[in-house]
LOKEBA-760579 format. One line per field, with one value per atom (N, C-alpha, C): atom name; x, y, z. Coordinates in Angstrom, 3 decimals, decimal comma. Layout:
BEGIN
a c(CA_...)
c1 c(X_...)
c2 c(Y_...)
c3 c(Z_...)
END
This chain:
BEGIN
a c(N_CA_C_N_CA_C_N_CA_C_N_CA_C_N_CA_C_N_CA_C_N_CA_C_N_CA_C_N_CA_C_N_CA_C_N_CA_C_N_CA_C_N_CA_C_N_CA_C_N_CA_C_N_CA_C_N_CA_C_N_CA_C_N_CA_C_N_CA_C_N_CA_C_N_CA_C_N_CA_C_N_CA_C_N_CA_C_N_CA_C_N_CA_C_N_CA_C_N_CA_C_N_CA_C_N_CA_C_N_CA_C_N_CA_C_N_CA_C_N_CA_C_N_CA_C_N_CA_C_N_CA_C_N_CA_C_N_CA_C_N_CA_C_N_CA_C_N_CA_C_N_CA_C_N_CA_C_N_CA_C_N_CA_C_N_CA_C_N_CA_C_N_CA_C_N_CA_C_N_CA_C_N_CA_C_N_CA_C_N_CA_C_N_CA_C_N_CA_C_N_CA_C_N_CA_C_N_CA_C_N_CA_C_N_CA_C_N_CA_C_N_CA_C_N_CA_C_N_CA_C_N_CA_C_N_CA_C_N_CA_C_N_CA_C_N_CA_C_N_CA_C_N_CA_C_N_CA_C_N_CA_C_N_CA_C_N_CA_C_N_CA_C_N_CA_C_N_CA_C_N_CA_C_N_CA_C_N_CA_C_N_CA_C_N_CA_C_N_CA_C_N_CA_C_N_CA_C_N_CA_C_N_CA_C_N_CA_C_N_CA_C_N_CA_C_N_CA_C_N_CA_C_N_CA_C_N_CA_C_N_CA_C_N_CA_C_N_CA_C_N_CA_C_N_CA_C_N_CA_C_N_CA_C_N_CA_C_N_CA_C_N_CA_C_N_CA_C_N_CA_C_N_CA_C_N_CA_C_N_CA_C_N_CA_C_N_CA_C_N_CA_C_N_CA_C_N_CA_C_N_CA_C_N_CA_C_N_CA_C_N_CA_C_N_CA_C_N_CA_C_N_CA_C_N_CA_C_N_CA_C_N_CA_C_N_CA_C_N_CA_C_N_CA_C_N_CA_C_N_CA_C_N_CA_C_N_CA_C_N_CA_C_N_CA_C_N_CA_C_N_CA_C_N_CA_C_N_CA_C_N_CA_C_N_CA_C_N_CA_C_N_CA_C_N_CA_C_N_CA_C_N_CA_C_N_CA_C_N_CA_C_N_CA_C_N_CA_C_N_CA_C_N_CA_C_N_CA_C_N_CA_C_N_CA_C_N_CA_C_N_CA_C_N_CA_C_N_CA_C_N_CA_C_N_CA_C_N_CA_C_N_CA_C_N_CA_C_N_CA_C_N_CA_C_N_CA_C_N_CA_C_N_CA_C_N_CA_C_N_CA_C_N_CA_C_N_CA_C_N_CA_C_N_CA_C_N_CA_C_N_CA_C_N_CA_C_N_CA_C_N_CA_C_N_CA_C_N_CA_C_N_CA_C_N_CA_C_N_CA_C_N_CA_C_N_CA_C_N_CA_C_N_CA_C_N_CA_C_N_CA_C_N_CA_C_N_CA_C_N_CA_C_N_CA_C_N_CA_C_N_CA_C_N_CA_C_N_CA_C_N_CA_C_N_CA_C_N_CA_C_N_CA_C_N_CA_C_N_CA_C_N_CA_C_N_CA_C_N_CA_C_N_CA_C_N_CA_C_N_CA_C_N_CA_C_N_CA_C_N_CA_C_N_CA_C_N_CA_C)
c1 c(79,108_78,653_77,146_76,730_75,296_74,726_73,679_73,101_72,459_72,592_72,021_70,534_69,870_68,444_68,213_67,110_66,764_66,242_66,878_66,466_65,575_64,300_63,364_62,098_61,275_60,027_60,015_59,454_59,345_57,882_57,280_55,867_54,998_55,312_54,516_54,977_56,081_56,575_57,603_57,588_58,539_59,914_60,924_62,289_62,389_61,651_61,708_61,117_60,014_59,371_60,204_60,935_61,696_62,759_63,261_64,149_65,596_66,397_67,843_68,319_68,233_68,777_69,513_70,477_71,293_70,613_70,508_69,784_70,352_71,662_72,280_72,018_71,559_71,319_69,846_68,989_67,568_67,169_66,223_65,669_64,346_63,956_62,681_61,549_60,723_59,712_58,618_58,183_57,111_57,490_58,760_59,229_59,590_60,252_60,813_60,061_59,080_58,414_57,882_56,988_56,422_57,495_58,508_59,582_60,379_60,636_61,396_60,646_59,358_58,576_58,507_58,351_58,302_59,615_60,736_62,053_62,281_61,859_62,060_61,170_59,986_59,114_59,683_60,279_60,908_62,142_62,863_64,015_65,346_66,377_67,742_68,670_69,773_70,757_71,775_71,947_72,942_73,669_74,814_75,594_75,224_74,838_74,462_75,596_75,933_76,920_76,135_76,199_75,368_75,866_74,955_75,317_76,110_75,964_76,708_78,042_79,104_80,427_80,574_79,754_79,841_79,302_78,562_77,996_78,773_79,371_80,140_79,206_79,691_78,860_78,432_77,172_76,642_75,677_75,521_74,578_73,178_72,236_70,835_69,971_68,803_67,842_66,984_66,987_66,206_65,002_63,843_62,613_61,776_60,864_59,856_58,525_57,819_56,457_55,501_54,856_54,000_52,765_52,197_50,944_51,134_52,335_52,611_53,624_54,152_55,151_56,336_57,060_58,239_59,384_60,603_61,785_62,039_62,186_62,480_63,701_64,452_65,581_65,645_66,173_66,183_67,270_67,625_68,561_67,824_66,584_65,724_64,300_63,468_62,127_61,204_61,496_60,588_60,716_61,829_62,046_62,641_61,890_62,364_63,342_64,509_65,539_65,422_64,996_64,859_63,853_63,376_62,380_62,427_62,045_61,983_60,667_59,937_58,700_59,051_58,426_58,703_58,483_57,529_57,235_58,368_59,273_60,366_61,636_61,658_62,856_62,961_64,106_64,318_65,242_66,152_67,120_67,767_68,152_68,936_70,274_71,362_72,690_73,431_74,187_74,999_76,402_77,043_78,422_78,562_79,756_80,101_80,282_79,604_79,783_78,960_79,163_78,484_79,435_79,149_79,977_79,887_78,789_78,638_79,745_80,053_81,137_82,493_82,628_83,904_84,280_83,297_83,597_84,381_84,215_84,935_85,636_86,721_87,407_87,955_88,415_88,982_87,923_86,740_85,665_85,154_85,037_84,513_85,462_86,764_87,753_87,631_87,156_87,026_85,822_84,929_83,682_83,812_83,139_83,040_81,984_82,337_81,385_80,110_80,220_79,054_78,074_78,507_77,650_77,026_77,222_76,763_75,776_74,879_73,990_73,545_73,035_72,670_71,259_70,483_69,129_69,142_68,804_68,689_67,226_66,920_65,519_65,362_64,127_63,826_62,855_62,351_61,401_62,021_63,262_63,942_64,956_65,526_66,482_67,702_68,184_69,340_68,838_69,088_68,575_69,429_68,794_69,490_69,897_70,797_71,275_71,196_70,859_70,939_71,941_73,101_74,185_74,348_74,196_74,226_75,105_75,575_76,378_75,708_75,393_74,775_75,873_75,467_76,436_76,758_75,941_76,172_75,609_76,064_75,553_74,103_73,772_72,389_71,428_71,872_71,030_70,820_71,860_71,738_70,754_70,872_69,954_68,506_68,294_66,954_66,398_67,205_66,751_66,520_67,428_67,294_66,044_65,826_64,648_63,367_63,326_62,127_61,818_62,834_62,609_62,161_62,760_62,384_60,908_60,472_59,066_58,144_58,505_57,670_57,580_58,684_58,677_57,649_57,695_56,792_55,356_55,155_53,799_53,187_54,019_53,533_53,087_53,878_53,527_52,271_52,067_50,927_49,624_49,719_48,540_47,488_46,203_45,139_45,098_44,511_44,494_43,919_42,790_42,255_43,238_43,983_44,960_46,123_46,542_47,625_47,189_45,943_45,414_45,362_44,934_44,860_46,237_47,259_48,618_49,105_48,767_49,170_48,499_47,223_46,503_47,076_47,433_48,029_49,351_50,117_51,406_51,202_50,234_49,949_49,451_48,637_48,114_49,261_50,211_51,335_52,199_52,334_53,105_52,430_51,092_50,345_50,225_50,246_50,105_51,452_51,884_53,206_53,330_52,224_52,259_52,116_51,896_51,749_50,621_49,531_48,384_47,300_47,506_46,516_45,354_45,525_44,460_45,076_44,327_44,782_43,653_44,020_43,046_42,884_41,879_41,666_42,891_43,507_44,714_45,841_45,991_47,025_46,796_45,532_45,198_45,503_45,150_45,389_46,881_47,689_49,134_49,745_49,267_49,769_49,438_48,218_47,820_48,627_48,894_49,670_51,089_51,682_53,025_53,047_51,928_51,830_51,294_51,092_50,607_49,127_48,383_46,937_46,222_45,391_44,647_43,335_43,117_41,899_41,078_39,855_39,042_38,664_38,506_38,072_36,628_36,409_35,077_34,654_33,374_32,822_32,298_32,715_32,284_31,120_30,013_28,875_29,224_28,552_28,805_28,382_29,233_28,933_27,798_27,017_25,959_26,570_25,863_26,341_26,286_27,378_27,423_26,841_26,331_25,775_26,794_26,359_27,234_28,015_27,963_28,666_27,799_28,431_27,738_27,605_26,483_26,315_27,265_27,892_28,846_28,160_28,854_28,275_28,541_27,656_27,829_27,522)
c2 c(-143,410_-144,757_-144,758_-145,308_-145,401_-146,558_-146,295_-147,338_-148,408_-149,652_-150,774_-150,881_-151,734_-151,929_-152,730_-152,405_-153,084_-154,474_-155,498_-156,872_-157,371_-157,311_-157,740_-156,945_-156,996_-156,259_-155,231_-154,100_-153,005_-152,645_-153,115_-152,847_-153,283_-154,464_-154,997_-154,559_-153,810_-153,332_-154,313_-154,492_-155,397_-154,765_-155,566_-155,053_-154,004_-154,205_-153,243_-151,902_-151,953_-150,718_-149,997_-150,739_-150,122_-149,178_-149,420_-148,461_-148,596_-147,582_-147,668_-147,341_-148,281_-148,117_-149,385_-149,287_-150,438_-151,276_-152,582_-153,464_-153,410_-153,346_-153,359_-152,086_-151,039_-149,773_-149,560_-150,522_-150,387_-151,009_-150,374_-150,927_-151,619_-152,561_-153,232_-152,256_-151,979_-150,925_-151,301_-152,553_-152,971_-152,750_-152,912_-152,767_-151,328_-150,642_-149,322_-148,159_-148,432_-147,371_-146,211_-146,459_-145,338_-144,515_-145,191_-144,469_-143,613_-144,143_-143,399_-142,141_-142,284_-141,124_-140,067_-140,506_-139,549_-138,788_-139,497_-138,849_-137,880_-138,263_-137,396_-136,154_-136,295_-135,134_-134,164_-134,687_-133,827_-133,133_-133,849_-133,258_-133,661_-133,636_-133,902_-132,859_-132,615_-131,644_-132,370_-131,869_-132,424_-131,280_-131,603_-130,606_-130,684_-129,553_-129,526_-128,922_-129,573_-129,077_-128,492_-127,181_-126,479_-126,682_-126,429_-126,520_-125,301_-124,194_-122,980_-122,949_-122,672_-122,651_-121,515_-120,470_-119,321_-119,634_-120,724_-121,091_-122,251_-122,007_-123,043_-124,034_-125,249_-126,239_-125,719_-125,911_-125,431_-126,439_-126,369_-127,255_-126,666_-127,532_-127,133_-128,229_-127,846_-128,821_-129,306_-130,613_-131,232_-131,946_-131,752_-132,362_-132,879_-133,778_-134,247_-133,617_-133,076_-132,575_-133,580_-134,352_-135,424_-134,905_-133,794_-133,317_-132,816_-132,306_-131,831_-132,712_-133,722_-134,628_-133,856_-133,200_-132,428_-132,682_-132,541_-132,410_-130,917_-130,417_-128,996_-128,861_-127,786_-127,525_-126,035_-125,737_-124,353_-124,136_-122,854_-122,467_-122,337_-121,820_-121,720_-122,109_-122,496_-123,013_-122,016_-120,714_-119,704_-119,478_-119,908_-119,616_-120,824_-121,362_-122,502_-121,995_-122,627_-122,205_-122,936_-124,204_-124,990_-126,105_-126,621_-127,695_-128,524_-129,793_-130,709_-131,473_-131,479_-132,246_-133,720_-134,590_-136,026_-136,566_-135,984_-136,465_-136,188_-135,270_-134,916_-135,728_-136,519_-137,301_-138,480_-138,600_-139,653_-140,760_-140,406_-141,419_-140,992_-141,999_-141,778_-142,473_-141,769_-142,356_-142,238_-143,262_-143,256_-142,766_-142,135_-141,708_-140,245_-139,902_-138,513_-138,289_-139,066_-138,988_-137,914_-136,661_-135,556_-134,368_-133,470_-132,278_-131,352_-131,450_-130,605_-130,898_-132,168_-132,538_-132,170_-132,297_-132,015_-130,548_-129,661_-128,217_-127,834_-128,605_-128,339_-129,619_-129,976_-131,250_-131,370_-130,259_-130,337_-130,737_-130,096_-130,442_-131,855_-132,216_-133,535_-134,647_-134,362_-135,379_-135,789_-134,897_-135,183_-136,055_-136,209_-136,935_-138,413_-139,227_-140,656_-140,848_-141,554_-141,777_-142,458_-143,260_-143,969_-143,015_-141,770_-140,779_-139,815_-140,068_-139,132_-139,787_-138,976_-139,453_-138,286_-138,611_-137,609_-137,876_-136,817_-136,907_-136,266_-137,024_-136,491_-136,222_-134,994_-134,626_-133,618_-133,442_-132,468_-133,011_-132,116_-132,488_-132,364_-131,882_-131,713_-132,836_-132,896_-133,960_-133,895_-132,683_-132,508_-132,359_-133,375_-133,386_-132,534_-132,024_-131,277_-132,241_-131,796_-132,667_-131,972_-132,755_-132,331_-133,261_-132,729_-133,538_-133,196_-134,203_-133,947_-134,964_-134,549_-135,413_-135,471_-136,684_-136,878_-137,106_-137,304_-137,506_-138,980_-139,865_-141,288_-142,104_-143,332_-144,245_-144,612_-144,715_-145,025_-143,939_-142,691_-141,582_-141,645_-142,004_-142,167_-143,286_-144,408_-145,526_-145,091_-144,294_-143,819_-142,955_-142,026_-141,149_-141,925_-142,816_-143,586_-144,456_-145,116_-145,970_-145,153_-144,054_-143,220_-142,569_-142,035_-141,372_-142,366_-143,542_-144,532_-144,920_-145,139_-145,497_-144,336_-143,112_-141,944_-141,675_-141,872_-141,675_-142,591_-143,865_-144,843_-144,593_-144,336_-144,099_-142,848_-141,823_-140,588_-140,841_-141,614_-141,918_-142,779_-143,614_-144,527_-143,860_-142,695_-142,043_-141,778_-141,947_-141,658_-140,176_-139,852_-138,470_-137,478_-137,756_-136,777_-136,448_-137,462_-137,228_-136,383_-136,601_-135,804_-134,351_-134,155_-132,792_-132,107_-132,839_-132,282_-131,835_-132,639_-132,267_-131,045_-130,990_-129,827_-128,562_-128,636_-127,471_-127,031_-127,997_-127,663_-126,917_-127,380_-126,733_-125,308_-125,107_-123,768_-122,858_-123,418_-122,642_-122,166_-123,058_-122,685_-121,608_-121,664_-120,639_-119,281_-119,260_-118,001_-117,499_-118,414_-118,035_-117,563_-116,411_-115,902_-115,529_-115,157_-114,771_-115,969_-117,165_-118,408_-118,314_-117,687_-117,545_-118,577_-119,405_-120,419_-119,891_-118,725_-118,155_-117,333_-117,175_-116,370_-115,448_-114,400_-113,427_-113,548_-112,860_-112,835_-112,236_-111,240_-110,618_-111,632_-112,505_-113,543_-114,472_-114,841_-115,731_-115,064_-113,782_-113,055_-112,930_-112,642_-112,524_-113,859_-114,938_-116,265_-116,617_-116,312_-116,592_-115,760_-114,501_-113,619_-114,167_-114,705_-115,275_-116,486_-117,181_-118,354_-118,004_-116,698_-116,271_-116,499_-116,628_-116,846_-115,528_-115,115_-113,867_-114,145_-113,390_-113,550_-112,276_-112,353_-111,134_-110,560_-109,249_-108,596_-108,985_-109,455_-109,921_-109,313_-109,116_-108,704_-109,943_-110,132_-111,293_-110,910_-111,644_-111,321_-111,498_-110,720_-110,830_-112,209_-112,840_-114,170_-114,118_-115,166_-115,263_-115,307_-114,744_-114,735_-116,145_-116,583_-117,892_-117,836_-118,945_-118,959_-118,447_-117,498_-116,955_-115,726_-115,379_-114,201_-112,976_-111,834_-110,551_-110,042_-109,429_-108,838_-107,675_-107,519_-106,420_-105,070_-104,165_-102,832_-101,964_-100,992_-100,051_-100,719)
c3 c(-6,177_-6,487_-6,674_-7,756_-8,003_-7,204_-6,465_-5,628_-6,485_-6,058_-6,806_-6,540_-7,321_-7,116_-5,850_-5,183_-3,938_-4,253_-3,713_-3,980_-2,851_-3,090_-2,064_-2,186_-1,152_-1,155_-0,042_-0,318_0,639_0,778_1,870_2,114_0,933_0,392_-0,701_-2,072_-2,162_-3,444_-3,994_-5,290_-5,910_-5,990_-6,295_-6,404_-7,490_-8,620_-9,712_-9,280_-8,518_-8,084_-7,040_-6,244_-5,165_-5,690_-6,916_-7,538_-7,125_-7,536_-7,379_-5,969_-5,076_-3,725_-3,343_-2,497_-2,139_-1,076_-1,311_-0,400_1,006_1,127_2,447_3,229_2,554_3,234_3,548_3,139_3,376_4,708_5,395_6,615_6,284_7,118_6,921_7,211_6,202_6,337_7,324_7,285_8,179_9,637_9,932_11,315_11,653_10,726_11,037_10,407_9,519_8,767_9,582_10,571_11,351_12,064_12,597_13,294_12,321_11,122_10,115_9,699_9,379_8,950_10,039_11,279_12,401_12,511_12,366_12,464_11,314_10,102_8,944_9,017_9,587_9,752_10,778_11,827_12,841_12,271_11,428_10,756_11,363_10,534_10,986_10,368_11,035_10,536_9,660_8,440_7,519_6,818_6,251_5,508_4,035_3,466_2,055_1,233_0,132_-0,822_-1,988_-2,139_-3,120_-4,546_-5,498_-6,908_-7,370_-6,642_-6,994_-6,246_-6,967_-6,358_-5,355_-5,517_-4,624_-3,230_-3,083_-1,792_-1,189_-0,048_0,630_1,320_1,562_2,256_3,628_3,957_5,224_5,811_7,119_7,789_7,723_7,416_7,350_7,974_8,419_8,931_7,768_7,527_6,456_7,057_6,419_6,897_5,730_6,061_5,116_5,493_4,502_4,721_4,086_4,935_4,425_3,705_4,193_3,593_2,175_1,859_0,502_-0,234_0,458_-0,108_-0,689_0,206_-0,179_0,790_0,273_1,128_1,247_2,451_2,636_3,542_3,351_4,236_4,551_5,728_6,189_7,227_7,388_8,442_9,773_9,685_10,863_10,464_11,434_11,119_10,430_10,537_10,007_8,506_7,935_6,512_5,798_4,839_4,041_2,988_2,926_1,979_0,642_0,700_-0,520_-0,339_-1,449_-1,387_-2,664_-2,540_-3,678_-3,597_-4,687_-4,769_-4,981_-4,192_-4,299_-5,707_-6,427_-7,776_-8,744_-8,379_-9,279_-9,024_-7,949_-7,630_-8,593_-9,235_-10,221_-9,716_-8,815_-8,368_-7,058_-6,264_-5,050_-5,242_-4,945_-5,073_-3,752_-3,434_-2,224_-2,552_-1,575_-1,759_-2,153_-2,659_-2,973_-4,477_-5,300_-6,753_-7,430_-7,064_-7,742_-7,844_-8,765_-8,934_-7,724_-7,004_-5,817_-4,815_-4,612_-3,700_-4,306_-5,632_-6,288_-6,207_-6,079_-6,032_-4,777_-3,734_-2,483_-2,035_-2,737_-2,466_-1,050_-0,468_0,883_1,902_1,816_2,731_2,474_1,179_0,818_1,244_1,198_1,560_3,026_3,851_5,288_5,596_4,620_4,854_4,515_5,281_4,993_3,900_2,832_1,741_2,218_3,264_3,795_4,475_4,730_5,376_4,369_3,073_2,040_1,080_0,552_-0,510_-1,376_-2,553_-3,558_-4,038_-4,159_-4,703_-6,082_-7,101_-8,462_-8,746_-9,169_-9,349_-10,478_-10,911_-11,951_-12,980_-13,814_-14,868_-16,251_-16,302_-17,587_-17,784_-18,993_-19,321_-18,403_-18,159_-17,282_-15,845_-15,047_-13,680_-12,755_-11,708_-10,673_-9,563_-8,708_-7,636_-6,285_-5,292_-3,895_-3,230_-2,875_-2,311_-0,837_0,010_1,452_2,169_3,345_4,214_5,574_6,012_7,321_8,359_9,609_10,682_10,916_10,335_10,554_9,404_9,293_8,272_8,566_9,856_10,235_9,758_9,839_9,386_7,870_7,120_5,670_5,352_6,062_5,853_6,079_7,113_7,425_6,297_5,781_4,705_3,416_3,064_1,827_1,877_3,013_3,153_3,093_3,864_3,906_2,573_1,914_0,632_-0,434_-0,437_-1,438_-1,299_-0,057_0,155_-0,223_0,169_-0,122_-1,621_-2,337_-3,785_-4,445_-4,068_-4,680_-4,256_-2,969_-2,466_-3,094_-3,321_-3,947_-5,378_-6,125_-7,513_-7,595_-6,596_-6,598_-6,140_-5,547_-4,971_-6,032_-5,704_-6,668_-7,009_-8,154_-8,649_-7,642_-6,972_-6,004_-4,885_-4,436_-3,373_-3,878_-5,117_-5,683_-5,874_-6,286_-6,426_-5,069_-4,051_-2,701_-2,216_-2,465_-2,052_-2,818_-4,122_-4,916_-4,396_-4,061_-3,537_-2,193_-1,348_-0,052_-0,249_-1,239_-1,508_-2,000_-2,897_-3,393_-2,274_-1,389_-0,263_0,627_0,911_1,769_1,125_-0,204_-0,908_-0,766_-0,871_-0,779_0,652_1,614_3,025_3,568_3,100_3,466_4,929_5,562_6,981_7,908_7,326_8,100_9,123_8,716_9,609_9,322_8,309_7,978_7,167_6,544_5,714_4,598_3,501_2,374_1,940_1,231_0,751_-0,761_-1,281_-2,728_-3,409_-2,782_-3,337_-3,455_-2,440_-2,491_-3,683_-3,912_-5,014_-6,359_-6,474_-7,722_-8,005_-6,973_-7,153_-7,571_-6,953_-7,298_-8,739_-9,162_-10,541_-11,523_-11,154_-12,030_-12,234_-11,163_-11,266_-12,197_-12,310_-13,174_-14,558_-14,815_-16,121_-16,322_-15,224_-15,310_-15,041_-15,974_-15,803_-15,080_-14,010_-13,230_-13,359_-13,882_-14,024_-12,663_-12,623_-11,389_-11,105_-9,891_-9,531_-8,197_-8,052_-6,771_-6,068_-4,834_-4,081_-3,178_-3,244_-2,387_-0,925_-0,085_1,345_1,831_2,636_3,138_4,153_4,156_5,147_6,537_7,485_8,853_9,421_10,016_10,622_12,021_12,525_13,886_14,903_15,709_16,752_16,318_15,005_14,511_14,633_14,848_14,863_13,454_13,153_11,828_11,661_10,492_10,281_10,417_11,081_11,288_10,086_9,866_8,757_7,457)
END
């Protein structure tokens, strides 16, 4: 079932801006917003129905990353299995109306439609789908409300803020060891993957910071 447009205002947003979500499934943002964002950042466990038939439905932890504005999911906290950029989300749908659910009819039949929702996303004409099943209708309401607000807020963000989020995302991709730092080699490899040629450069030695020992040799 395709979710209807939200009739009302969400944190000052008009019904048209709020997009395709069902009014009865939305929570009042002014009252529940901070709690919703906190819960989504911590993450919830949901069952994901993959687009590939070779992958059976599995439970994953889904989270929101506010600094990069992404939905991420993983089996364990150390390794992200998938991610969606908020700017690529085009629509939220309630229920089990996707091919992902149809690929495994026996598993899908056991699920309550009120516990399921679909995220349509992508930059091409043919959109991709993320089909998930939560444990309760309240959890679906929380995700639909939070995602709808984040989608609009992300699109409304000024250009410098959007650039900052993009840079943070690129930094996290390059920071494979999760140490909070990257090397020149990491930057060169990242540029090479994007088809960007970076000339070999010599970097001058950095000035000694207060309290640092001068390098020996």
